[in-house]
C-alpha positions in Angstrom: -18.3 6.3 -4.3 -18.3 9.3 -6.8 -18.2 12.0 -4.0 -15.5 14.4 -2.9 -14.5 14.3 0.6 -12.2 16.2 2.7 -10.7 15.2 6.0 -9.3 17.4 8.7 -7.5 14.6 10.7 -6.1 11.2 10.3 -8.7 9.8 12.9 -11.5 11.2 10.6 -10.0 9.6 7.5 -9.4 6.2 9.1 -12.9 6.3 10.4 -14.0 6.8 6.8 -12.2 3.5 5.8 -8.9 5.0 4.6 -5.7 3.2 5.6 -2.0 4.0 4.7 1.1 1.9 4.2 4.1 4.2 4.7 7.1 4.1 2.4 9.5 3.9 5.4 8.4 1.1 7.6 11.5 1.3 9.9 10.9 5.0 10.6 7.1 5.3 10.4 5.6 1.8 10.2 6.9 -0.3 13.0 7.4 -0.4 16.7 10.7 -2.2 16.4 10.9 -3.5 20.0 7.2 -4.6 20.2 6.1 -8.2 19.2 4.4 -9.0 15.9 0.9 -9.1 17.4 1.2 -5.7 19.0 2.4 -4.2 15.7 -0.3 -5.8 13.8 -3.2 -4.6 16.1 -1.7 -1.1 17.0 -4.3 0.8 14.8 -7.2 -1.4 15.7 -7.1 -1.8 19.4 -10.8 -0.6 19.8 -11.8 -3.9 18.0 -10.3 -6.0 20.9 -11.8 -4.5 23.9 -15.0 -4.9 25.8 -16.0 -2.7 28.7 -12.8 -0.9 28.4 -10.8 -4.2 28.9 -8.4 -5.6 26.3 -9.1 -9.0 24.9 -5.7 -10.3 24.1 -7.0 -13.7 23.0 -9.2 -12.2 20.3 -6.4 -9.7 19.4 -3.9 -12.5 18.8 -6.3 -14.7 16.9 -7.4 -12.0 14.4 -3.8 -11.0 14.0 -2.6 -14.6 13.4 -5.4 -15.3 10.9 -4.5 -12.2 8.8 -0.8 -12.8 9.0 -1.3 -16.4 7.8 -3.2 -15.1 4.9 -0.3 -12.8 4.1 2.1 -15.9 4.4 4.2 -14.3 7.2 7.3 -16.3 8.0 8.2 -16.1 11.7 9.4 -18.4 14.4 6.8 -17.0 16.8 4.2 -14.1 16.9 5.9 -13.1 20.1 9.2 -12.2 18.6 10.2 -8.5 18.2 9.2 -7.3 14.7 12.7 -6.0 14.3 14.1 -9.6 13.9 12.0 -10.3 10.9 13.2 -9.9 7.3 12.3 -6.8 5.3 9.6 -8.5 3.3 8.0 -10.0 6.5 8.2 -6.6 8.3 6.3 -5.2 5.3 3.7 -7.8 5.6 3.1 -6.8 9.2 2.7 -3.2 8.1 0.1 -4.4 5.5 -1.6 -6.6 8.1 -2.0 -3.5 10.5 -3.7 -1.6 7.6 -5.9 -4.5 6.5 -7.2 -5.3 10.1 -9.5 -2.4 9.8 -10.8 -3.6 6.6 -10.3 -0.4 4.6 -12.4 0.8 1.7 -9.3 2.7 0.3 -5.7 1.7 0.8 -2.9 4.1 0.1 0.4 2.3 -0.6 3.5 4.4 -0.7 6.4 2.4 -2.2 4.8 -0.9 -1.2 7.7 -3.1 -2.1 10.7 -1.0 -1.2 13.5 -3.0 0.4 11.9 -6.5 0.0 13.2 -9.4 -2.1 11.8 -10.7 -5.2 9.6 -13.3 -3.6 8.1 -11.0 -1.2 7.4 -8.3 -4.0 5.5 -10.9 -5.9 3.5 -11.8 -2.8 2.7 -8.1 -2.2 1.7 -7.6 -5.8 -0.6 -10.6 -5.5 -2.2 -9.3 -2.3 -2.9 -5.9 -4.0 -4.5 -7.6 -7.0 -6.6 -9.7 -4.6 -7.7 -6.6 -2.7 -8.7 -4.8 -5.8 -10.8 -7.7 -7.0 -12.6 -7.7 -3.6 -13.5 -4.0 -4.1 -10.9 -2.2 -2.1 -9.8 0.9 -3.9 -6.1 1.2 -4.2 -3.7 4.1 -4.7 -0.1 2.9 -5.3 2.7 5.4 -5.1 5.9 4.0 -6.6 9.1 5.1 -8.2 9.3 1.6 -10.0 7.8 2.0 -13.4 7.4 -1.7 -13.9 5.4 -1.9 -10.7 3.1 0.7 -11.8 2.6 -0.8 -15.2 2.0 -4.2 -13.7 -0.6 -3.0 -11.2 -2.3 0.1 -12.2 -5.5 0.8 -14.4 -4.5 4.6 -14.4 -1.2 6.4 -13.8 -0.7 9.9 -12.7 2.6 11.3 -13.2 3.9 14.1 -10.9 6.6 16.6 -11.3 7.3 19.7 -9.1 4.3 18.8 -6.9 1.8 18.9 -9.8 0.2 16.2 -12.0 1.7 16.5 -15.4 0.2 13.4 -17.1 -2.9 11.2 -16.6 -2.5 8.0 -18.5 -4.9 5.1 -18.9 -3.3 1.7 -18.8 -3.5 1.2 -22.5 -1.7 4.6 -23.0 1.1 4.1 -20.5 4.5 2.6 -21.0 8.0 3.4 -19.7 8.7 6.0 -22.4 5.4 7.9 -21.8 5.9 8.1 -18.0 9.6 9.2 -18.3 8.7 11.8 -20.9 6.0 13.3 -18.5 8.3 13.1 -15.5 11.2 14.8 -17.3 9.2 17.7 -18.7 8.0 16.3 -22.1 4.4 16.4 -23.2 2.8 13.1 -24.0 0.2 13.0 -26.7 -2.4 10.5 -25.4 -4.1 10.2 -28.9 -0.9 8.5 -30.0 -1.1 5.8 -27.3 1.7 3.8 -26.1 1.9 1.7 -29.2 2.0 4.6 -31.5 5.0 6.1 -29.6 4.5 9.0 -27.2 5.3 12.4 -28.8 7.6 14.8 -27.1 7.1 18.5 -27.5 8.8 21.5 -25.6 
C-alpha cells in the first residue's frame, strides 16, 4: 500500500498478510505422512478453534472447498500427502498459503517438478489471484514463466539486483544479458534489441 515495512519474525509477517510458497515442497512445504487436510490447514489452525478446541468439521470443509477450487486430484482427503503426484502436492502447498487469504504471496519456483497440465493450472491460479487484488512476487529460474506472468522483472546476480525491466522491456535476451554481467539499455526496449556493454 505504498509504505515500507520491516518484519522481525515470520509470525509478524504472516500476521500482516504475507504468505510464502517454498521452492522445495518435499523438504520445507509438506508433512509427508500427514493427510491432505492436515497439510492444508497447518498454517491456519487458529481459524478452526473455538474456546481452545479444534473444530475438525469446519477445518475439513474449508480445506475441501479450497482444494476443489484448485482442482486437486485425490482419491480421498484422508490419504497421506506423500501419495499425491508432484502437481497435486504443489496445489496443497498453495492451498495452505491461500487459506489465510494473503495480501502478498511470495512464490519461489512455483511450478518446479510439476507436469505441463499442473503448470498451466498454477499459472492460471496466479493470474486469478492478481486480478483479485493479491500482490504476487514470483521467483523463478524459468524465463518463459517470468515473461508470461510478470509486469516487472528484477534480475539478480551475486545477491544484488542488476536489472529492473518492465514487461515491455523484458525478453529472454535482456534477462540473460543482465544475469550474465551485461548491461541492458532499457531505452532500446526488447523490440530494439538490448545493448550489451562491459
